[in-house]
N, C-alpha and C positions, 0 to 999 in steps of 0.2 A: 260565701263560696270562695275557695282559694283560686288565685290567678294561676291557670295551668302553665302559662308561659313562664311566669316567675319561678314556679316549682321546678319545671324542667331545667331551667338555666341554673338554678341553685344546686340541683342534683348533679348536673354536668360539671359544674365548677368544683364542688366538693369531691366528686369522683376523681377529677384530674389532679386535685391537690393531694388526695390520698395516694394516688399512683406515684406522684412525684416524691412523696415521703417514703414510700415503700420500695421505690426503685423498679416498680412494675412498668410494662410498656404503656405509653400514653396513646390514646386514640384521638385523632384529630378529625373533627367534622366541620371545621370552619370554612373549608373550600368547597363544600357541597358534595353530593354523591355519597358513596360508601366511605366509612372512616378508614384512614390510613394508619396501620400499626407501625410503630418505630421498631428498628432492629437493635436498639440499645438495650443492654441488660447489665446488672451488676452495679458497681459503685457509680453514683451520679456525680460528675465533676461540674464545676462552674461552667455554665454555657452549654452543657450537654442536655440531652432530652430530659424533660421533666423539671428543670430548674426554672425559677421565676425570671421574668424578663419584661422589658418595656419596649425595646426595639429589636429588629432583626439582627443588628450588629452585635448584640449581646449573646447571640446563640452561635455555637460553633458548628459550622456546616449545615445550618438549618434556618428556621425563621421563628418569629415570635407569634404564637397563636393569639390573635386579638381578643378572643372570647375568654380564654383561660389565663392569659398572660404567662404561659409556660412555653419553654423552648420545645420545638418539635424537630427532630433530626432523623436522618436515614429513612425518609418517607419512601414507601414502596411505590413503584411506577412501572408502566409499560412503555410510555413515550414521554417526551419532554412536556407534553400538554398536561400530564398528571402532576407536574412539579410547579412550584411558584415561579414567578418571573425571575430570570437570571440563573435558574438551575436547569441542569440537564439530567436525563435518565441514562445511567451508565449500564454496562453489560450485565451487571449483577441485578438490575432492576431496582436501583436505589437512586434517589435524587441527590445530586452532588452539584457544587458550584460549577456553572457553565461559563463559556467564553462570552465576551461582549464585543470583541473587535478582531479584525484580521491582524492588527498590529500586535495584540497580546499573544496571538497564536504564533506569529512569525518569530517572536522572541524565544519560543520553544524549539522551533525548527524552521529552516529557510523554506518558504513556499507553503507553509501551513496557513489555512484560512479558517474563519469561524463560520460553521454551517448554521444559518439562521433557523433552520427547522429543528435540528437536534441540539443546538447550542453547544456543540462540541467542536474542538479543533480537528481538522481533517486535511489531508493533502489537497492542494489546489490543482488546477489544470486537468481535472478528470474528464474522461471522454469515453465514448463507445465507438466512434468512427472518426475518420478524418474530417468529416463535416463539422464536428464539434470543435475542431482546432482551427477553423477557417479565420477566426478573429485574431489569431496569434501567428502571423507570418513566420516568425523565427522558430516556432515549434509547430509545424503544420501536420505532423504525422502522429496518429494515435497508436501507441505501442504499449501493451500491457496496461491499458486503462488510463494512460496519461499522455498529454500532448508533448511531443519531443521533436528535436531537430531531425531532418531527413538523414543526416550523417549517422544517426543512432540505429539506422535500419540495416539489417543484413539481407542478403538474397541467396548467398551460396555458403555451403558448409565450410569452405576454406577460410571464410572470414571469421569463423568462430574458433578461437584457439584455446578456449577453456577446456578443462578435462571433461570429456563425455558430452560436449556440446554439439548441437547441430542447429542449422538455421530453420526455424519453424515460424511461419507467419511474420517474418521480419525481425524475429528475436533469436538470440543465441540461447538455447535452453538445453537442460540436461534431461535425458531420457530416464524413465523409472518404471518400476513395477510395484504392485502392492506389497511385495515381499521385501524390496530393498529401499523403499521410499524413505524410511527412517534414517538411512545412512547416506543416501546420495542427494536427497533434497535438503535445502537449507531450513533452518528453524523458521517456522511460520508458514512454510510451503506445504502443499498437498500434491499428491500424484493424480493428475487428471488427464485421461486419454493418453497415458503413457508419457506424460511430460510433467516436470516439476513446475508448478505454478502457485501463485498466491490466490487464496480464496477471493471470490467476488462478492459474497454475501456472508452474513453471520455476525455473531456478537461474542464478546469475551466474558463468559459467564462468571469467571472468578476474578475478573479485573486484570490489570497489567501492572508489572513492577514499575517503580519510579523510573522516569526517563524513557518510558515506552508509551506508545499510543495504540489504541485498538483500531485497526483498519480492516473492516469487513471480516472480523473474526480472528485476525492474526495480531499478536502483540509485536509491534515493530519499534526499534529504537529511533528516537528523534535525532535529528542532525542538522548541522549548519553547512556542512561540506562533505565531500567524498572522503577526505582524510579521517574525519571523525568516525566513519563507518568501518574503516580498515585498521583501527588501532588494535594491535596484537595480531594482525593478519598481514605479515610481510608479503604474502603472495597476492594480496588485494582481492579482487573479485566482488566487491560491493560498491554501491554508489548511493549518494544522497538524492533521492527522487522526491522532489516536492516536500522536503522536511522529514522523510522517514528513510531508513536504510533498507535497501532491497538488493537482491542479487543483481549484479551488473550483466544485463543482456545485450549490451552494445557490442558490435563487432570490434575485435581487437586485432589490429594488423600484426602480421609476423615481421614486417619490415616497414620502414618509413623512408629509407634512402638506399641508393644503389650500393653503397659501401657495406651494407649489412648482408649483402648476398655474395655468393661465390663468384669467382671469375667466370665471365661469360653469361652472367645473369643480371637482370636489373629488377628494381622494385616497381611493381605496377599493381595498383589497387590493393596494396597491403600484402602482396605475395611476391616472392622471388620468381621471376619468369626467365627462362632461357631465351636468349635471342636466337632466331632461326634465319637461315639465308633466303629461302624461297618458299612461299605458300604452296602447299600441296592440296590435291583434291581430297584425299583421305587422311588417315592417321599419319602423324609424323613420327618416325622412329626415334629421331634425335630428341624430340621433345619428351616422348614417353620414357626415354632412358633416364631422364632427370626426375620427372614426376608424372606418374601415369594418369593423374587427373587432368593434366594439361596435354591433351593428345593432338591438338591441331596447331598449325602455323598460320597466323593471320596478321594483317596489318593492324596495329593498335591506333588509338586516338592520338597518340604522340607521333605517328608516322613511322614507327619502327616495326619490324617484323618480330612478333613475340609469340611464344607458346601460349595457347589459350585452350579452352575446353568447349566441347559441343554444347554444354549447358549454357555457357556464357554467350555463345553465338546464337543459340535458339532457346532461350528460357521459356518455360510454359507459364510461369507466374512470378510475382514478387510478393503478393499477399494472398491469404486464404480466401479473401472475398472474390478473387478472380477465378476460383475453382467452384465446382458444383457443390450443391448442398451435401453436407456430411463429409466433405473432403477438405484437406488443408494443404497449404503450400510448404513443402519440405525440400530444401536444397533446389529451389527453382522448379520443382515438379509438383503437380497436383497428385496427391495420394489419398 
């Protein structure tokens, strides 16, 4: 009686060899479970799927099947657990070489780290609330999903000087509709609740071009500094946020010193404010004649009487978490 185990292995090896000779897909069952088909087809090059091997290093972007001694590449996957050690499952559902350390990722972009679960480089400093940033005192505020300095947070619209921006939940963002999102939102952004934002979940089904990283379904350029994100953009508007380029949502001051303001005005909190002689109970006509949003005359923290606004004196909120469910903080008001 023939040994059934020997017969099965012989057939499997002969079948794999035939596949390698004909250039047909190789089915790999050495890792248990259902076989994984390779995505390779056409001419078989050295080290590609179906060629003979002795070690993993001889296979391009894959591994050496210990049973058939043939290279297996482009293994289909759902998660990194479907891939062999050291490989990650990319947005196309294909096993690719993964990251092994934070240092290797940081070489691609400042602040990128190696996610041990997915084995892929990803922006560090991720958060869902300020609580997640408690361990980093220099970046205690959670804005747009990353821990940032408090100075990066806006509260009032006048702090947002970018085109079409308003202050929403501490960030200077651009408003949008489903009809104009393609023109007003940046590449990689989506229009959510009337605001241009980056997606928080998703994958990049077709992969990303060289020099870009898939972050929650958006292909974003990797970077080492802000300057790298603004090459070819003299107007700026982008920043390097933990290794990837994103739209700059930080408040941008209109002024930084008194000499940048007209005579009779001084720079305070990034805006030119008119000095006023005496605080009044209601609106100050002199203040409003210069800028209607600064309608009151009040003593500033610097001890000078300056034009200010009702919102600055009595803000309803600084972040959306201070508003009720379903509402957000827009220009210091809950809406």
